[in-house]
N, C-alpha and C positions, 0 to 999 in steps of 0.2 A: 464614501465607499461602504457598502454593506459588509458587516462583519460576519462572514460565513465561518470564520475561525475565531475562537475566543482565546486570548492569551492571559495567563496569570502566572504568579510565581510564589512558591513556598520555600523559604530559605534559599538553598542553592539549586532548586529544581524548577524549571519552567514547565508549565502545563499548557498544551494546545488542545482545545476541544473543538472537534468538527461539529458545527452547528448549522446544518442545512436540512431541516425537517422536510418530509417525514423520514427519509432514509439516509440523511447525511451524505448525499451524493456530491461528487467533485464537479466543479465548474472551472472555467478558465480563470475566473476571478479568485476563487478560493485556492487554486493551485499556485497562482502568482503570489497570493498572500502567504502561503506556506513557505515558498522559496524565500521571500523577503524576510519573514519572521526568523527563519533558521539563520540566515545571513546576519541578521541583527544580533541574535543570540550568540553567534560565534564571536562577536565583538564585545560581548558583555562578560567581563571577567568574573562576575559574581555568579554566573550560571555554570554549573558543572554537569547537570543532567537535564534531559528533556523527556517528558511523558506526553504521549498523544493518545487521546481517547475520543469516543463519540458521545454526543449529547443524547439523552433519553435512555430508555431501557431495552430497546429492541435492536437497534443498529449501531455497530461501530461505524461502518460505512458500506453502502451498497455499490460504490464505485462511480463510474461516469453515468450521467443521465443519457440514456440511449436516444432520447428525442433529438440530441445534438447530431446524431448520425443518420436520422431517418431519411433524409433526402439524398444521402450518398455524396455529399459535397466533399471533394478531395481536399479543397482548401481548408475546410473546417477540420478534417481528419489530420492534416499536416500540422495545423496550429495546435490542436489538442494533444497530439503525440509529443510535440516539442515541449509544451508547458508541463505535461505529465513528467516527461523525462527530466526537465530542469528542476522541478519541485522535489521529486523523490531522490534524484542523485545528489541534490544539495542536502537533503535530509540524511542520506547514507554517509555523507562526508562531514556531518556535524562533528565538531572536535571533541565533544563530550560523549556521554553515554545516552543513547536514545532507547526508550522503552515504549512499546505499544501495549496499552491496556485495552484489550479487545473485549468489549462489554456486550457484544451481540453479533449479528451477521456481519461478516467481512467478506465481501464479494468483489471480484474483479479488481479494480483500482483501490477498493477498500482493503483487500488483502495485500496488494502490492505496496501500499504505504507501510503496512506492518512489516512486510519483508524487507523494507528499506531500513528498518530500525535494527538496533543491535540485539535486542531482547524482546520477546513477546510473552505476555501473560494473558491468558484467556479465561473468561468465566465459563462455568460448566455448560451453560446453555448455548454458547457461541457455536456458530457454524462457519466454515471457511471454504471458498471455492474460487477457481479461476474459470468462469463459464463462457469466456469470450467466443470460443469456437462454436458454441451453440447458436450464436447469432451471426456467424460468418466473419468474426474478427479474431484478434489474438491479443494476449497481454502485451502491452507496448510500453510499460513503465517499469521494466526490470523483472517482470514476472517469470519469463522463460529462463532467465539466468539465476536470479536469487533463489527461486524455489528449488531448482536443481541442486544448488550448492548446499541448501539446508537438508533436503530430504533424499537426495540422490535422483538419478534419472528415472528409475522405475516409478516411484511415487509421483514425480513431476509429470510423467507421461500419463499416469492414471488420472491425475487431476485435470491436466490441460487437454489431453487428447481424448480421454474417455468422459470428461465432465464430472468426475467424482467429487462429491461434496463431503467434507469431513466434519464430524463433531469434535468437540474440544479434546475429549479423552484420546481419540485416535490421532488427532493432530499432535498431541503431546508424545504419544508412543513412537511416532516416526521422526520427531525432532523439529516439527514445524513450529511448535510453541515450546517454551521451556517450563511453563508452570500452568496448572489449571486451578482455579479458585472458585469458591461459591459465587452464586449470583449476587451482583452488587459489590463485589470486593476487588475487582480488577484494578481500579484506580488506587484504592488504598494500598494494595499489595505492590503496585508499581511505584508508588511514592515511597514506601518503606524501603524498597530495593534501591531506588534513586538516592535516598538519604545516605545509604552506605557508601555511595560514590564520594560523598564529601569527606570520607576518611582517607581517601586516596589523593595523591598529588595530582592536581589537574593537568599539569604538564606531562607527568608520567602516564596518565590515562590517555592523553592525546597521542603520545608516542607509541604506547602499547597498541592502541586501537589501529593506528596506521600500519603498524607492523603485522598485526593479526590479519588485516585485510589485504596486505600487500601480495600475498601468495595467490590471490584470485584476480588481481587487477588486470593482468594481461588478457585473460579470457573474457572477463566482463566488459572491459573497455572496447574490445574488438567487436563484441556482439551487440552492445546497446544501440549504437547508431543503426545497425542493420535491423534490429528489432523494430525501431520506429519507421524505417523505410518500408519494411514489409507490411507494417500495419497500414500505411497509406496506400500501398499497392493493392490491398484488398478492396479498396473502394472502386477499383476497376472491374470487380466481379459482380455478377448477378446475385450470387449467394449472400454477399454482404447486404445488399439492398433487401433481399427476401428475409434474411435473418432478423434484421432490426425491425422491419415492418411487421413480421409475424409476432415478435415479442410485444410490440406496442399494441397489436390487435388481439393479443392473448390467444393465439392459435399456434398450431404446430407448423414449423417451416417446411416448405417443399424445396429441398435442395436439388440443384441441377449440376453441381460440381463444375461451375464455370462462372 
């Protein structure tokens, strides 16, 4: 199996690097790898924290490869929404502390994986967006729910409904990320923060994390299956086909609202 994700460990911190150049896009294979890696790390008592970052200097992750959706295949859409959900929900439920070291563009599913983490550290040049509606789709891997929880409905609607892209400093000011660091320092900063987790009781961290997240479980758990269902439903629309095709053809889409 091609290693689209690289796994390493420093002391009690596991490091997952998204390694699918040039834009570190997600595939069915890499999403399955992520799910399985996190499940394995859950069983490894030597791991207290997890840092996820992107390989290279430009992209954290550009999300899904839209070529997957170019032919409007509902079966592909259903499969991809399921594996996205499985991977990122498994990450969100990691028993330790998860930190996204955002070292570049985080778009679509690339931002959603960061939203599934407990803490986000972004480099100053990073930019973040959930641009799915611009191609007739929607964020199907927790984006509509997790973003709203972090930044409130207003900013979630600006990003998702209006297609607003945020630079790191703005993302920090609204609570999308917790820290902004200089270029090239996201991983180092994330590892330094993760090292502090080792000073805490792993069992206490797991208990505290579950309690912190318990207040949102009802709303998120009710909406996540619907989020994936509605993503697949969009493949019955002409706008979905037009949006993906226009993106791949590098032209402006002609929406028909149907």
